[in-house]
C-alpha positions in Angstrom: -38.1 -0.7 -10.1 -35.3 -0.3 -12.7 -34.2 3.0 -11.3 -34.1 1.5 -7.8 -32.0 -1.4 -9.0 -29.6 1.0 -10.7 -29.3 3.1 -7.5 -28.6 -0.1 -5.5 -25.9 -1.2 -8.0 -24.3 2.2 -7.9 -24.3 2.1 -4.1 -22.7 -1.4 -4.0 -20.2 -0.4 -6.6 -19.1 2.8 -4.7 -18.8 0.7 -1.5 -17.4 -2.5 -3.1 -14.4 -2.6 -0.7 -16.6 -2.5 2.4 -18.9 -5.2 0.9 -15.9 -7.4 0.1 -14.4 -6.8 3.5 -17.6 -7.9 5.4 -18.0 -10.9 3.1 -14.5 -12.1 3.6 -14.6 -11.4 7.4 -17.8 -13.5 7.7 -16.8 -16.3 5.4 -13.4 -17.0 7.0 -15.0 -16.6 10.5 -17.6 -19.3 9.7 -15.1 -21.7 8.1 -12.2 -21.3 10.5 -11.5 -23.7 13.4 -13.4 -23.1 16.7 -12.2 -22.3 20.2 -14.4 -23.8 22.9 -14.9 -21.3 25.8 -14.6 -23.2 29.0 -17.4 -23.0 31.5 -20.2 -22.2 29.0 -19.3 -24.6 26.2 -19.6 -21.9 23.6 -17.6 -22.2 20.4 -16.0 -19.1 19.0 -14.2 -18.8 15.6 -10.5 -18.5 16.1 -10.4 -16.2 13.1 -12.5 -13.6 15.0 -10.3 -13.6 18.1 -9.0 -10.1 19.1 -5.4 -11.2 19.0 -5.8 -12.5 15.4 -7.5 -9.2 14.3 -4.6 -7.3 15.9 -2.1 -9.5 14.0 -4.0 -8.9 10.8 -3.7 -5.1 11.3 0.0 -5.4 12.1 0.8 -7.5 9.1 -1.3 -5.3 6.8 0.7 -2.3 8.0 4.1 -3.8 7.2 3.2 -5.7 4.0 0.9 -3.3 2.1 -0.3 -0.5 4.3 2.5 1.9 4.6 3.6 1.5 0.9 0.0 1.5 0.0 -0.4 5.1 1.4 2.6 6.2 -0.7 1.1 4.5 -3.7 -2.2 6.3 -3.2 -0.4 9.6 -3.8 1.1 8.3 -7.0 -2.2 6.8 -8.3 -4.1 10.0 -7.5 -2.0 11.7 -10.2 -2.7 8.9 -12.7 0.8 7.6 -12.2 2.2 4.3 -10.9 5.3 3.1 -9.0 6.3 -0.4 -9.7 9.7 0.0 -7.9 8.6 0.2 -4.2 9.5 -3.4 -3.5 13.0 -2.9 -4.8 13.2 0.4 -3.1 12.4 -1.3 0.2 15.1 -3.8 -0.4 17.8 -1.3 -1.3 16.9 1.0 1.5 17.1 -1.6 4.2 20.3 -3.1 2.7 22.1 0.2 3.1 20.8 0.6 6.6 21.8 -2.9 7.5 25.3 -2.7 6.1 25.9 0.5 8.1 24.6 -1.2 11.3 26.9 -4.1 10.9 30.0 -2.2 9.8 29.9 0.9 12.0 27.5 -0.1 14.8 24.8 2.4 13.8 22.0 2.5 16.3 18.3 1.9 15.4 17.0 5.5 14.9 20.0 6.6 12.7 19.7 3.4 10.7 15.9 4.1 10.3 16.8 7.6 9.1 19.3 6.1 6.6 16.6 3.8 5.2 14.2 6.7 4.8 16.8 8.9 3.1 17.8 6.2 0.7 14.1 5.4 -0.1 13.4 9.1 -0.7 16.4 9.5 -3.0 15.2 6.5 -4.9 11.8 8.2 -5.3 13.7 11.3 -6.5 15.3 9.3 -9.2 11.9 8.1 -10.4 10.6 11.6 -10.2 13.5 13.0 -12.2 13.1 10.5 -15.0 9.3 11.1 -15.1 9.2 14.9 -14.7 12.4 16.0 -16.4 13.2 13.3 -18.9 9.5 12.8 -19.7 9.6 9.0 -19.5 6.2 7.5 -18.7 5.9 6.3 -15.1 5.3 2.6 -16.0 8.5 2.3 -18.0 10.5 4.4 -15.5 9.5 2.5 -12.4 9.8 -0.9 -14.2 13.4 0.0 -15.0 14.2 1.2 -11.5 12.5 -2.0 -10.1 15.3 -4.0 -11.8 18.0 -1.4 -11.0 17.1 -1.2 -7.3 17.1 -5.0 -6.9 20.4 -5.3 -8.8 22.1 -2.6 -6.7 21.0 -4.3 -3.5 22.2 -7.7 -4.7 25.6 -6.2 -5.7 26.0 -4.6 -2.2 25.2 -7.8 -0.4 26.9 -10.1 -3.0 23.6 -12.1 -3.0 24.2 -13.0 0.7 21.7 -12.7 3.5 22.1 -9.8 5.9 21.7 -10.6 9.6 21.0 -7.5 11.6 22.1 -7.0 15.2 19.8 -8.3 17.9 18.6 -4.7 18.7 16.8 -4.8 15.3 14.7 -7.7 16.4 14.0 -5.9 19.8 12.9 -2.9 17.9 10.4 -5.0 15.8 8.9 -6.4 19.0 8.4 -3.0 20.7 4.9 -2.4 22.2 3.8 1.2 22.5 2.1 1.9 25.8 2.8 -1.8 26.5 -0.1 -3.0 24.3 0.1 -1.6 20.7 2.6 -3.2 18.3 5.0 -0.6 16.9 4.1 -1.2 13.2 0.5 -0.3 13.9 1.5 3.0 15.5 3.8 3.9 12.6 1.1 3.0 10.1 -1.5 5.1 12.0 0.9 8.1 12.0 1.6 7.7 8.3 -2.2 7.5 7.5 -3.0 10.5 9.6 -0.2 12.5 8.0 -1.3 11.5 4.5 -5.0 12.3 5.3 -4.0 15.8 6.5 -1.8 16.5 3.5 -4.5 15.4 1.0 -7.5 17.1 2.7 -6.1 20.1 4.5 -3.3 21.5 2.4 -3.1 23.2 -1.0 -0.7 20.5 -2.2 -3.4 17.8 -1.5 -5.9 19.7 -3.6 -3.3 20.0 -6.4 -2.7 16.2 -6.3 -6.4 15.6 -7.0 -6.5 18.4 -9.7 -3.5 16.9 -11.5 -5.1 13.5 -11.5 -8.4 14.7 -12.7 -7.0 16.7 -15.7 -3.4 17.7 -15.9 -3.9 20.2 -18.7 -6.7 21.9 -16.8 -4.4 22.0 -13.7 -1.7 23.7 -15.8 -4.2 26.3 -17.0 -5.3 26.9 -13.4 -1.7 27.9 -12.6 -0.7 24.7 -10.7 3.0 23.7 -11.0 2.2 20.2 -12.2 5.9 19.2 -12.4 6.4 20.0 -8.8 3.3 18.1 -7.7 4.4 15.0 -9.7 7.9 15.2 -8.3 6.6 15.4 -4.7 4.3 12.4 -5.0 7.1 10.1 -6.1 9.3 11.5 -3.2 6.4 10.6 -0.8 6.2 7.1 -2.3 9.9 6.6 -1.9 9.8 7.9 1.7 7.1 5.4 2.5 9.0 2.6 0.8 12.2 3.3 2.9 10.2 3.5 6.1 8.2 0.3 5.3 11.3 -1.6 4.4 12.9 -1.0 7.7 9.8 -1.8 9.7 9.3 -5.0 7.7 12.9 -6.1 8.3 12.4 -5.6 12.0 9.3 -7.9 11.9 11.3 -10.6 10.1 13.8 -10.9 12.9 16.4 -8.7 11.2 17.1 -11.1 8.3 17.1 -9.8 4.7 17.9 -11.7 1.6 17.5 -11.0 -2.1 13.8 -12.0 -2.1 13.0 -9.4 0.5 9.8 -7.4 -0.4 9.5 -8.9 -3.8 6.0 -8.3 -5.4 5.1 -5.9 -2.6 4.4 -3.2 -5.2 1.4 -5.3 -6.4 0.0 -5.5 -2.9 0.4 -1.8 -2.5 -1.4 -1.1 -5.8 -4.2 -3.6 -4.9 -4.6 -2.1 -1.5 -5.0 1.4 -2.9 -7.3 0.4 -5.8 -9.4 -1.9 -3.6 -9.8 1.1 -1.3 -11.4 3.1 -4.0 -8.3 4.9 -5.5 -8.7 5.0 -9.3 -5.9 3.9 -11.6 -7.1 6.7 -13.8 -6.3 9.4 -11.2 -8.2 12.0 -9.3 -10.3 9.7 -7.1 -9.4 8.0 -3.8 -8.4 8.5 -0.1 -6.0 7.0 2.3 -8.6 5.5 4.7 -9.8 3.4 1.8 -6.3 2.1 1.3 -6.2 1.1 5.0 -9.3 -1.1 4.4 -7.8 -2.5 1.2 -4.6 -3.4 2.9 -6.5 -5.1 5.7 -8.7 -7.0 3.2 -5.6 -8.4 1.4 -4.0 -9.5 4.7 -7.3 -10.9 5.9 -7.5 -13.1 2.8 -4.0 -14.4 3.4 -4.6 -15.1 7.1 -8.0 -16.8 6.4 -6.4 -19.1 3.8 -3.8 -20.1 6.4 -6.5 -20.8 9.0 -8.3 -23.0 6.5 -5.0 -24.9 5.6 -5.2 -24.0 1.9 -2.2 -25.3 -0.1 0.7 -22.8 0.2 1.2 -22.8 -3.5 -2.4 -21.9 -4.2 -2.4 -18.8 -1.9 -0.7 -16.5 -4.5 -3.6 -17.3 -6.8 -6.0 -15.8 -4.3 -3.8 -12.7 -4.1 -3.9 -12.4 -7.8 -7.6 -12.8 -7.8 -7.8 -9.9 -5.3 -5.8 -7.7 -7.6 -8.0 -8.7 -10.5 -11.1 -7.7 -8.5 -9.5 -4.4 -7.6 -8.9 -3.5 -11.2 -12.3 -4.9 -12.3 -14.2 -2.8 -9.8 -12.1 0.3 -10.6 -13.0 -0.2 -14.3 -16.7 -0.5 -13.4 -16.6 2.6 -11.3 -14.8 4.6 -14.1 -17.3 3.4 -16.7 -20.2 4.2 -14.4 -18.8 7.7 -13.7 -18.3 8.3 -17.4 -21.9 7.3 -18.0 -23.2 9.7 -15.4 -21.2 12.5 -16.9 -22.7 11.9 -20.3 -26.2 12.3 -18.9 -25.4 15.9 -17.9 -24.0 16.9 -21.3 -26.5 19.0 -23.1 -26.5 18.9 -26.9 -25.6 22.2 -28.7 -28.8 24.0 -29.8 -28.9 25.0 -33.4 
């Protein structure tokens, strides 16, 4: 009986994200306002309506999903990137100023945002790999630097993008799928391919599991670490531009603030370990949707706007708590297979 309970606990722990996802989905569905279907008099929860589910996926993509994928690469190496929110802001500010001053079109402006984001990631990578500054301190510093540079460029004023930016944000691919969902799907598929089908992906997991062992195996760990921060920067630049297009092309100093915490929470809720070496991008997708589902559910239930950040903080706490439990459980299982030295 005890063994069965232990197996059940381990199963629930390993699938905690799916369990939370289902619980939140059911809870908010049962508590949300009802839509009466005419003709048959059947009541259906508004929270479960297909258009609401599509909106949750779209919001998850722009607020946590794309940067969550980039964060997954970083966390897999046991690193962290606290600067993605500031990176998003600085990247889109550079693109927006060029659109206003030189009439830059959408695609070139998107390319500018991605290039700036990638260069910002390169700055993080240089400080971490070459200067040997720990990731937490490096990205905490660049968080402040990036927000400061963006504020200096805009002189603390709001940037209003041209109307074509808003039109880009409302684009429907094939006439039915919102553009952010398509971009998110492409990013997820590319990340899945890199992590599972390429030597670089295997090196990312190896570095996260044991960097010293990876070095002894001949892996260029500096190159691997450098590239994961470039990927995180790339995703931040892309996400910043997509998010700005969803906000009607209006960007102020508070743009993308605290989004780094949503990205970390999405990745960790999806099973990516803060200690490195464990995780996948599809888990991050579920984690991002879970965070957005909580926010949408609170709005449906008219929860006080000032209390909603507490719910987000609770989600982040759960993510770290379950990650710690998984790590402790994994360490316990490893100890079972260690044989004592025979004398």
